[in-house]
N, C-alpha and C positions, 0 to 999 in steps of 0.2 A: 473284288474278285469277279472275274468274268466267267460266265458259263459257256461251255462249248455248245455249239448248235447241235440239236438232235440229228440223228442220221436221217438223210433225205430219202424220202420215198419217191421213186421215179414216177409213180402214178399221180402224186399230188403236185399241183402247180405252185402253190404258195407254201412258204416255210416260215414258221414263227420262231424267232430267236428270243429267249428270255435271258435278261441280264440282271443279276442280283447286285444291288448296290447298297451302300450304307444310306440310311435315312437319317437326316438330321433336321432339327427344328431351330429356327432363329427365334430367340426369346428376348423380350425387352425385360431387363433385370429390374427396372423400377416397378413394372407391373407385378412381377413375381414377388417383390418385397412388399408391395401394398397388400397382395393377397395373403401373404404370411402374417403380416401385421393384423389384418382384419380377423384371421382365424385365431390369432393369439388373444385379441381383445374379446372375441366371443367366448373363448374358453375361460378367460379371466372373469367375465361377467357371470358365467354359469357357476364358476367356483365361488364368487361372492354371494350369489343367490343361495347356494347350498350352505354357505357359512352363516347366513342370516336365518336359517330354518331352526325354529325352536320346537321342542317337544314337551308336551304335558301328558303325564300318565295319570289316569283316573280309574278308580275301581267302580264297578257298577253299584256297589252298596256303600258309597262314600258318605261320611258323616256331613252334616250340614255346614259346620264350621270349616272343615277341610275343603268342602266344595266352594264355599265363599272365597277362601284364600286362593284356590286354583283359578277361579273365575276372575279374580282381581289380577292375577298374573297374566291370564289370557288377554285381558283388556290392555294391560301395559305393553305386551308384545305387539298387539295389533295396532296400538296407537303409534308405536315406533316404526310401523310399516313392515315388520318382519313376517315371514311365513311361519305358521304355527301348525303343527301336527298334534292333534288331540287323540291320544290312544286310550280307549276305553277297554278294560279287560277285567277278568275275574281274578282276584288274588287268592293264592293258595291259603287254605285255612280260614278264609273269611266267609261270611254268610253269602248265600246266593241271592241276588236281587230278583224280584218278581218282574215279569215282562212289562207291567205297568210302570214300575220304578225305572226300568231301563229306558223306556220310551220317554218318560218325563225328563230323565237326565239328558238325553239327546236333544230334546226340545229346548231345555234350559241353556245348553251350550250353544245351540244355534241362535237362540234369542240374544244372548250376550254378544256373540260375534256380529250379529246384524245391528246391534246397538251402536257399534263403532262405525262412524261414517266412512264409506269408501271400502269397506271390507267385502271381499268376495270369496267364494268357495272355489279355489282354483283347480280342484280335482274332485271327482265324485267320491263319496264316502266308500270305504272299503271294509267289508266284513258284515257280520250279522249282529243285531242287538242281543245282548245277553251273553254273547260269547267273547269275541274279540273284534273291535271295530276301530277304524281310524277315520277321523274327520280332518279335512285339509282346508285351512283358511289362510288368506293373504291380506295383510293390512294395506292401507292406501299407499300408492307409489310415491306420493308427494312427501310422505314422512320418512322415507328410507334415507339412511345415511350411507353415502358411498365413500369408501376410503380412498384417498388419493395418496400417491407416493410422493415424497419430497425428494428432490434431487440431492444426493449426498454431497457433491462438491460444494454447492452453495451453502449447505447446512454447516459443513465442517469449516469452511472459510470464515463464516461468521463467528464460530466458536474459538478459533485459534488466534492467539495474540499475534500482532504483526511482527514481533521480533523472534518468532519461532518459524522453523521450516521443517518439512518432512525429511525423513532419513534418506540417504542416498543408497542406491542399489549396492549390495555387497556388505552393507553395515549390518551388524546383528540387530535383532528386533528390540533389544533393550534400548537402542538408540532411536526409537520410533520418532521422537520429536526432539530436536535439540535447539537450544537457544543460540541465536546468532549474536555474537558480540562484535561491535564495530572495531575495526583495526585502528590502532593509534598511529 
């Protein structure tokens, strides 16, 4: 769309004409696809990291046998390379732990986490001792298992006998696979 020039002022010698035009951008689709793929991969890796986060809940006044079991689970998770959130909280109806017991419990959990080689505290602890506190640990990256997707066509082709073929479009689903008989 073209704009009409503004009315001329006889006193001014120069006139500025503004033309509004469509602005377009030439884009290389392969570059755009690569950016989209990279964003998708980062989102997937974040999702996998969130899926590997384990939570352990401990009471401040936990019994020694219960504590040893939870400590054992913490070590197992860290050995596998998972992220572990240790939630320390007071249970309703339970006895209240003394501040010395709370500090000893925090030190015990941190010692066990440090005993696993390569473990780091990936986030600063959140909360106050004796009330509600969360400790964040991450196991060594070398031990993490990353799930890989298998391509379905290759998988299904290896499982389907050679004398079967997929249904043709328009056939009911009950004819999902049908045996091919050679014509005589």
